[in-house]
N, C-alpha and C positions, 0 to 999 in steps of 0.2 A: 963346796955345798952352797946349794940355792938359797936366795934371800929371802929372808922372812915376809910372809904375806903382809904383815903388819907395816911394814915398810913400802909395800907397794900400794897400799890405799893412799895415804897422803901424798904419794908422788902422783897417782890418777888424779886427784882433786886439785893439786897444784895446776896440772897440765890444764885442766877444765876451767880453772879460774883463769888461766892466760889466755885460753881461747877466747873465754866468754869476753872478758876487758879488751881485747884487739878491736881495734877500729878499723873499719873496713877502708880500703883505699879509697881517697876523697876522687869524686868524678873531675876531670881537667874543665875548668870553666867556672865551676860553681862557685866560687868566691864571685865573679864578675856577675853572672846572672843574679846572684842575691843581692849585690850592691845596687845592680842598675834597676832591679824590683824595687828597692827602698826609696831610691831617687824617683821613680815613677809614681809611687805612692805619695812622697811628698809634694810632687807636683799637681796631683790632683786635689790634695788638700790645700795647697795655697791656691788654686783655682778657684775652688768654691769659698774662699774668704772675699767677703765684699770690701771695696775700698774703704780707707779711713777718712776722717773728717777734712774737710777742704774749705774753701772760701765761697761764699755764696755771692753771686753778682746781682745786683739791683735791677728791678724791671726796667729800669730806663736805659741803663747800660747793655742789659740782653737784647732790646729792641734797637740798640743803636745800629746794627748793622743794616739795617733795612733803609735808612736814611742817607743821603747824600752827604758829602762832606762840607759842601756849601750851607746845607739845611741845618747841619749840627753846629756850624759857625753861626749860624742866623740865632739859633738857640743858647749858644754858649756866651755870647758878647751880650753884657748888661750893661745899660745905659744908665747912670745913676741920675741924670735930670733931663728932659726934653721938653722945649719950651718953643713953640708955633705961634704967632701972632699974626693973621692975615697973609701967611708967607704962599707965595706960589708954589705949586706942585713940583716945578723943575727945581726950584732951589732948595726945596725940601729934599729932595732926592739925591742933591749935590750934598748938601749939608749932612745927612745920614751916611753917605758914602765916605766924608771925609773924617768924622767923630768914629766912625766904626772901626779904622784904623788905629785911633787914639785909644781905644776899650778893648783891642782885640788881645785876650790873652792865650790863645791858642798856640799851638806848637807850629814851626813851620816858617819859611821864609816869607810867604805873602802874607800881607797884613790887610785886613779891613775886607769889605764887600764891595763889589761893582754894582752900583743901583742906577740904571737907565730908564728914562721916561721916553717912550714912543710917540711920536706926533704932538710934541708940546706945543706948537702953534693953535691946533684944534681942540687939544684937552690940557688946561693948564690952571685949573681952579685954585682958589686960595684957602687954605688949609690953618686953622686955629686948633692948637693941641698942647697941653700940658700934662706931663706924665714924669714919674719917677721910679727908680731902681726897678726898670723892666727891661726885658730882652729885646733886641732887635728885631726878632720875627714879630712880636705882639706889635712892636710901634708901627711893622708895616702894615699889619692887620686893621689897627686903628687909622692909620692914613689912607688906604684904599678905601676903607669903610667910608671915611669922611669926604672924600673926593669922588666916589661912585666910579669906581674903576677896579681893576683886577692888577694881580700879579703873578709872575711864573718865575720859578727858580730853575734857573738853568747851569748846566755845569760851571760855567765861569761867572755869570751874574745874575742879578735879580732885574727882570723887565716889568716895567709897568706899562700898562696900556689900558684904552678906554674900554670900558666894559661892552660886551657885545662883539668885540673886533675879532675874527678868527685867528687863535693862536696856532703855533705850529704843532703838529702832531708826530709822534713816534709811536714805533710798533714794539713792545717788549713780550718775551715769551716768559711764562711762570709756570713751571712744573708745580704740579700738586699732588699728593698721595690722595689715597680714597678716602682716609679719614677726614682729611680737610676736606673733600667735597660733601661729604656727609654732614659735616658740622656748617658749612655754609649754606646747604640747601635745606637745611633744619630736620634732616632724617638720621640724625645719629640715636635719638633715643627711641624711634621707629625701628632702627637697625639692630638695637640691643632686646626690643620688645620680643616676647615669644611667638605673639602673632603679628610678627613684621609685615610690612607692607610689601607689594611686589617691586623688584628693581625697576628703577625709570631708565629710558632710554639717553643716549648723550644728549639729543638734542634738547628733551625736556629740563635734564639737568643744566645745560647751558644758559636756557631762558630763566630757570631759578637761581643761576649764579649772577645772571645780569641783574635781576630785580633787586636781590641782596644788594649788592654793591651799590645799585641806583640809590636804595634808601640810606645806605651806608655814608653817602656824601660824594661817589664817584658819578659825576652826572655824563648820563650818556644821551638823554634825551636833548638838554639845551647845549650840547656841543657837537655844532656839524661834522661829519666825517668821522666820528668815532665808532669803532665797532669792537664785540667782543665775541672771541669763538672759542669754542671749549672741543677738543678730539677725547676726552676721555682720561688724559693724563698731564695736559698741560693746558693753560689760559692764555690765548694770544689775544692782545689789547691793543688797540689803536686809539691814543687818547694823549691830551696835554701832557707835559712834562709834570705839572702840578698834581692833576687828578691821577698820574701815574704813579707819584710819589705815594698819595693816599691809599691807592690801590696795593703797593708795596706794604706800607704800613699794615693794612686789613690782613693781608695774607701772611705776615711776619707773624702777626698774633694768633691766626688760625694753625699756623703751620706749627705751632707749640704743642709738641703731643706730651700732656701731663698723664701721668699714669701713676697710679697709687698700689703699693704694696700692702696687701689686708693680712696681717699673721691673727688668727683667732686660737685661743687656748680654751679647751673646755675640760673644766674639771667638776666631776659629778661624783658624788658621794651619797652610796645607798645603805643604811643600816636597819635590819631587822631583828627583832626579838620576840620570842613566845614563850609564855609560861602557863601551864595549864594544870591544875590538879584537882580530883574530882572523884565520887564514887557513884556509880551508875547501879542500882538495886533491881532486882527483877523475883518477883515469886509466883510460883507454878503451883499447882495443885494437880494430884490424878485423879482421873475419873474412872469409870468402869469402861472394860474392853470395848472397842469398836470394831466389828468386823475382822477379830481376830487380834487388832493392834491395840497398844496402849495410848490413848489418847492423852494430851497433855495442854492445858489453858492456863494461859497468864492471866493473871487476877490482878498484877500490880506491877509496877516497873516502867522505865523510859520516861520517867518524869525530869531529869535533868539532862541538859544538852551538853554535847562539846563543841568547841569552835566550828571544826569542820560541818559539822550538823546545823550549827545556828546560822551560818552565813555562806553555805554552800549555794550554788548556783543551779542545781540539777533540778528540775521539774518533773512532775510525774507523767508528763507529755513526752518526755526524751526517752522512749523505749517503743518497741513494735509489740504489741500484745495479742495472742492468740488463744482465743479460749474456744469451747464446744466440745463435743463429742470425741472421746479420743485422747483430750488432752490431759496433762498431770493437773491434780489440784491446784486452783489458782491461776490456771492458764500458763503459757508460755510466753514470758516477757524476753525481748532482746532488746538491750540498752542501747540508744544511739546519742550520746552526749555531744554537746557544742564543744566545737574547737577551743583549745586556749592556748596561752602562750606563756612561756614562763616568766619568771619575776615580779608575780603577783605577791598580796600581801600573804604571809605565813598563817596557815590556818591548821596544821598538823594532820593534813589530809593522808592517809594511806600509812598511819601509824599503827601500831598494836598496841592494845592494854599493856600496862605495866604487870599486872596479876589478876587473875579469874579465882575468885572462892565461891565454892560450891557448899551447901550442907542442907541439911534437912531439920525441920521443926516440926515435929508430929507429921501429919499429912500433907505439908507443904515442903516444897524445895525451894531453897533461897540461895540467888547467886550475886554476888557481888563484884564487880567490874571496877578494878581501880585504874585509873587514867593519871598518869603522872608525866609531862613533858616539858623540857626547857631546850628551846632551839636559840640561837643566835647567827646570824648573817651577815655579810658586808660585800660590797660591791665598789669598786674605785675605776673609774673612767678617767683618761687623761689623753686628749687628743690636741694635736697643735696644727691643723693643717693652715697652709700659706699660699696665696694667689695675687696674681696683678691684675688689675681693672683699670680701665680708660676712666678718667674723671667723668662724671655724670652718669655712667653706666652702672647697672646693677650686678653684684655678685652675690652668688649662693653659696653656702659652706652647709653641707648636710651630713650628720653623724647619727645614723639611725639604722635602723633594721627595714625592710621591705615586707608590708604584710599585704598578700591577695588576699580578695573577698569577693565574693558574688555581688554583683550590682542589678542583676535583674534573673529572675527566677522561671524556669516554664513548668507545667505539670505535664507528667509523663503516666499514661496507664499501663501498669504492667498486670499479667495474669500469673497468680500465685497460686500452685498448686497446693493442697492440705493434705495433711495425714495424720495418722495415730501412732502412738507409741508402741502400739501392738501390731503396727503394719498396716497395710491397705492404705486406700487413699479415696479422695471424693474428687468432684469437680473444681478446677480452678476458680480462684476469687480476684475480682479485678480491684486495684487498689491505683490510686492516684498519689503519688509522691513529689514533692518539689525537687527541680534538678536545676542547679546552676547552669546558666548559660552565658552571662557575659561577666567578666572578673574588672575590678579595677585596683589600684595599687596606691597606698598609704604609708608614708614613711611613720615609722615609731620611734623617736629619739628628739633629737635637737637639729632644727634648721636656724639658720642664721643667714638673711637677708640684710647687705648692705650694699647702698650707694654712696660712695666718696664724691664729694666735689671740690676740687682746689679752687682755694680763694683767690681774689686778684693779689693781694701780698705776696703769693706763691709760697707762702711758709704755713700757712693754717689751712687745715681741711674739715668741711664739714661732712659727718656722716650721719646718713638716713638709717637707722639701726630698727631692725626687726626680728628679733629672737622670738622663737617659737618652740615649745617642748610639747609632744604629744605622745598620750600613752594609752596604751590597750586596757578598757577597764571591763569588756567581756561582751556576750553576744546577747541579743533579745530575739524572740522567736516570735513571728507574726503568724496568724492565720490560726485556723482551726485544726482539729484533726480530722483523717479521713476514716471512715467506717464502713466497711464492707462485709456483709452477711450473705452467706452463701450455705444453706441447709441448716445444721445446727454448729455451724462455725463462724464465728465472728473475729475478724480482724480490723484491728485499730492501729494505724500509722500516723505519728506524729508530722504536722505540716512542713517541718525541717526549713523555714523560710527564715533564715539567720540573718541578722543585720546589727554589725558591729557598733558598739559604743566607744567613744574617744573622750580622753580628759584633755584639754588644751589649756596651757599657761602661755599667755602671749603678750610681749611688751613692744610698743611702737613710740621711738624717741627718736630726736634730733639733736646733736651735739657737735661743738667746734675743737678740734685738738689741733695743737703744733705740730708739726711734722715730728714724728719719731716719738709723740706721747702715744700712752697707754691708758685705755679706758677700762674700768671694771664694772660689770653688771652683775648684779646678784638679786637676792629677792625671790628667784625661781625655786620656791624650796614647797614642799609637800610632805606632810604628816598624816598618816592614816591609823586610826587605833579603833581596834574592834574588841569587844569586851562582851564576857556572859559570867553572868552571875545567878545561876538556877540552883534552887533549892525544894525539899521536900516540905510541904506545909506542915505546920507544927514540929513536926520532928527535926526541922533545918534550924528551927529557934532554938533548941535545948542546947544550953550550955554545954562546952567540951564535947559531949556524944555529937550534937548537932553538925560538927564538921564532916562528919560521916555521910550524911545527907545533902551536902552542899556541893557545888562544881562551881569553880572560878576559873576562869582562863583571860588572858590579855594578850593580843598581839599588836605590836608597832611596826610600822614602817615609814623611816624618815627618808627623805630625798632632799638634797641641796646641791644646786647647780651656781658654778661661778665661771662668768666669760670673760678672758680677758681679750680685750680687741687694741693691736697697734697697728697704725697707719704709717707709711714712710711712701714719700715722692721719689720715684724712681725714674730713671731714663730708659728710652727704650733698650738700650743694651744692659740694663740691670741695674745699673750703679745708682746708689741714693744719692738724691739732690743733696748738695753741701757737702760732699766727700771728694776729695782730691782725687784725679784719674790720671794715670800717666800718659802722655801723648801717645796716639795709636793703639791703646790698650783696647781689647775688645768689650769691655764696659762702656768704652766710650761712646758718647751719641755723635758719632760722626757719617758723614755723606761717604757714600762709596766713592773711590778715587777714578778721575776722569780715565779716558783711553790714553792721554798723554802724559800719565805717571804723576798728576797734581797731586801733593800730597792731600789727605782727609781734611775736612774743615772743623777747625776748633769746636766744641760744643758751645751753644748759645749761653747756658745759665752756669757752666763751671770754668773756673780759671785756675788751670793747675798750678802747683806749689805753694808755698806759705801764703 
């Protein structure tokens, strides 16, 4: 006996379920690829994370690398009391050399400073000086000032020599970056300007650098044999050791690339609401037939207006009119509306009436159009651009739409043929219309111009802020219409010379923030309210029934803009100042290693570790 069909169906369903639930064999290596992909994604996420907080080094410690060890020792040794009474300069030098060893607290085997007077037989004036709690360097400054001589800091000794005596000259090479050259020559601001001056040649820049260093205290005119040469990438200077030290200090300060990361968050909220309720009446009467058709003449109506009718920008000139023989009654009108942008105040344009009621009272036809409308709209904008800019340079952040509009117009004559609705035609009519020739662009939205300047403490940032909000209001049409008459035909063409109107809200301010602080700018609000309250005289004032002869409407548009600006000091590698950076990390502000394989130099302002 064959098995029953009722037993075959469950068996077939079971087989289908088994087949559907069976998993295809895994591809070899799928787990490894998935694991490797996950690790790569984690590495990318970790690479985008900024370093954590670290230790900020003081300005003095940051610039200490530009001073020689002996000069650092002169500044570190502090003498509690100095008293010289008519003491010869040679004895003053010997005394300072001895007591410097006593108060030398620096680390190292060699204590004190060697102070030598050259030619004591011819230049040995007597010094009278009383000082307290002062560094050895300042003592030397006062001593040479009282003696009328000069001193030079050599690698192993301080040499006192008579003023005007030719000192030993040395030649040193100082590589400089392009940004440093621009700052030394005073062209950093021009370089950032949209109308930047043309680039200077190397010789002109070398003269500008020499003039700047001369004014900064590095004497070239009064030092015989001193020279300065600039080849575009490095400064070669032959000077005394003391002037070379001054030059190194100046370059160390101007090599300090200070950048500011600007993060701006724009939060704009727009809310619009419209409410309108009204009844528009029209009254018509029938007259005797005219030319086989029934004429209808309106005797009353159109007294009340809607919001769209009360505040529309259209004018009667925004249409091309053709009238004359062979044209329909009232002429032929071709509308040419002005261009517009979305986002304006809601007026209910383009909406249809809620109801239209028509009836007859005797010989009169009565029509009542009921307009009832309630609208709400809302827009929220959140943008958070971020950029990095050099200290003293201007950055611009724009969140806007670009609007192109004609800047100038030209008149072009056209020959337009005329015809009638029944066929045929006549000679053409010459018309003159405005044609756009040149266009310009205007941003419609928010623009933020910010110029950060890092202060001397290297912890505070001054910001020159200029937020600007531009909104498009509409077009204004200039000029008069062009009228051309040919035979029995009249063609009227509007001028078409449109120029836009913009509403601008702008604030200019200057503030100082701590590194990492956030500034909030508000008050850039705007509220537009449009109301209409029309009524039929007498009838609109009747209690209860008078509501049928009134139209009320109100449209509101509110805009509120908040701008959050955060300023962070960052290194050229992208790390924020004051954050610890691992040695050799990509974010570290390190120099490229030399060909000999020397390790990269440590950053000037960051000390890794706790």
